[in-house]
N, C-alpha and C positions, 0 to 999 in steps of 0.2 A: 500457499499456505500450509499449514501442517496441525492439519485436524482434520476427522470427521464424525460425521452427524451434527445436531442441535445441538445435544448436552453432552457425548459420548459416544465410542462408537459401537457403543450395545443399545440406538434406534436401530438400527436393520436388524431382522429377522426373517429367514424363511427365502433370500432371494436364490434364484434359481438362474441359468444363465442357460440360452442354447447353441451348443456351439455344433458346428458342421465341418464333419472331418472326411479331409479330401481326398482317402481312401474311400472312403466309405459313402454311400449315395443315401445313408440312414442319417441325420442329426440325432444327437443327442446329447442330453440334459445334464449339465456340472449344477451343480450344488455349495452358496459361497455360504462362508459365516459374517462374512462381513462387502463390502465392494470395491472393487478393484481401485477405486482412486484414492481409500482408506490406506492404502500399501503405503510405506515411507518410501521413497523413490529412492535413495542411495542402497534398499536393500534388493531393487528388482532389476535397477536399470543398466545396461552394458551397449555403448555405444558399437562395439563390433560385430555384436551376437543378437541382431533379432529376438531371432527366434526364443537364444535361453531368455532373450525379457520376457517374449510374452509367457513362456511357461513358467518362469520365478514369477510374472505380476498372477497369473491362473494360482499358485502352491500359493501364495502369500494369503489369495482372497477367499481358499475351500481351507488355508488352516486358521483362518482369522485371531479373536484372543489367546490362541490356543499358544502362535508365535507372536508374543504381545512385543517384542523389541523390533517386530516387522510392522506395528500397526500403529499409524497416529490414532491416539486413545486422546487429548484435548479434543470437543463438540466447538464448532465453531461458531455456535454466539460468544461465545464468552473470550475466545479469539478476534471476534471481528471487533467486537466490544474496548478491549482492553487497545486496538491497532485504531480506531478513533478517536478515545480518549486522549492515544500519547498526538495523533496529528490533528488535533481538535485547535490549537493554537494554532495553528498555521494555517487553516483553514478556516478561522474566525479573522487573523488577520487581511487575508486575501480578500477576504467580501469584504472588508471594511475598507482599503486601498481600493478594490474596485467601484466602492460606493462612491468615495471620496472622489475619482476619478470621473466620473457619470456626469457629478454635485458638478465640475468642475466643465467639464464640456456645457450642461445646460448652461449655467452662469454669462459663461462666452460666447454663446450662439444668441441667447439671450441681449446680451448687450450690442453687438451685430446687428440686430435687427431692428434697437432702436437706432442705433446713432450711423450707420450707413443709407445716405443720400439716396433720398426718393429719387427713379426721374422722371422729369414730368415729361409728356409726350401731348402734342396737338392733336387734337382728332384731328382725322382721317378727312379727306372731302368726301361727297356722296358718291355715289358712283354712276361715272353720269349715261343714259340711256344710250342701249344701242341700236339704230335703225333695224328692222326685223326686213330679211329682204327673203321672196319668196323664191321656191327653185325650182321650177319643174321639171321632174323624173324626163330624160333623153322616152321619143318614141322609138320603140324599135318592130321591124317586120318579121315575125319567124318566117312567114310565107306559108306555101300549100303544107299540111304536116305531110308526114309520110312513113306508109306502116310495110314492116316487115314481116311477110309469112313467118310462122313458128311453126317451128319442125321441132316437134320430142324426143329425146332420148329412145324415149317407151314407144313400142308400136301398141293398137288394142290388139284385145285379144281374138283369137279365133274357135273359142272354144264354146259351144254352147252351155255344155253345164260347169260349174265351178268344182273343181277339182284341189283343196288342199295340199295335198301331197306333188300333184302337178303344174300349179302356179310357177313363174318364171317370175324373177324380181324384176321386168325389165317390163311388165305386161300392163295395163292398164285394162278398168273391167269397167264397162259403163251399165 
């Protein structure tokens, strides 16, 4: 849309933009008279030269209303109002058509529910009880338990006094 601000381009004041220059470590501020989105696209847009497009857009935003031929001056409220007013006939017709189709679908489903014969089923006979069978677990003889002697990787320490600096990771302290 070719518009800017709510009422006009004059809705914006004191805009700042922080730009980082790739050649410098310190960012610097640019002060805009208008936001870059208010600039007319035909003024700044160049498909084959993206850097020139960016520079033209920033130049347009810095100059602002001084270069009035490059700025969209109409407010977006009036542009949107006219757009809705001009297309309201189409919107109303679409909404009316949707309501009619929806109501027709509801009537057809209501008639379908009334006139479709219902299937009558005979009730199922009650289930017959099944006899309970007791199953005993099998008896298992594990025999006499056998034990193996555990041999630790670590060995008891032979040092009587604990010296933190001399402790080995493989010693056990009692």
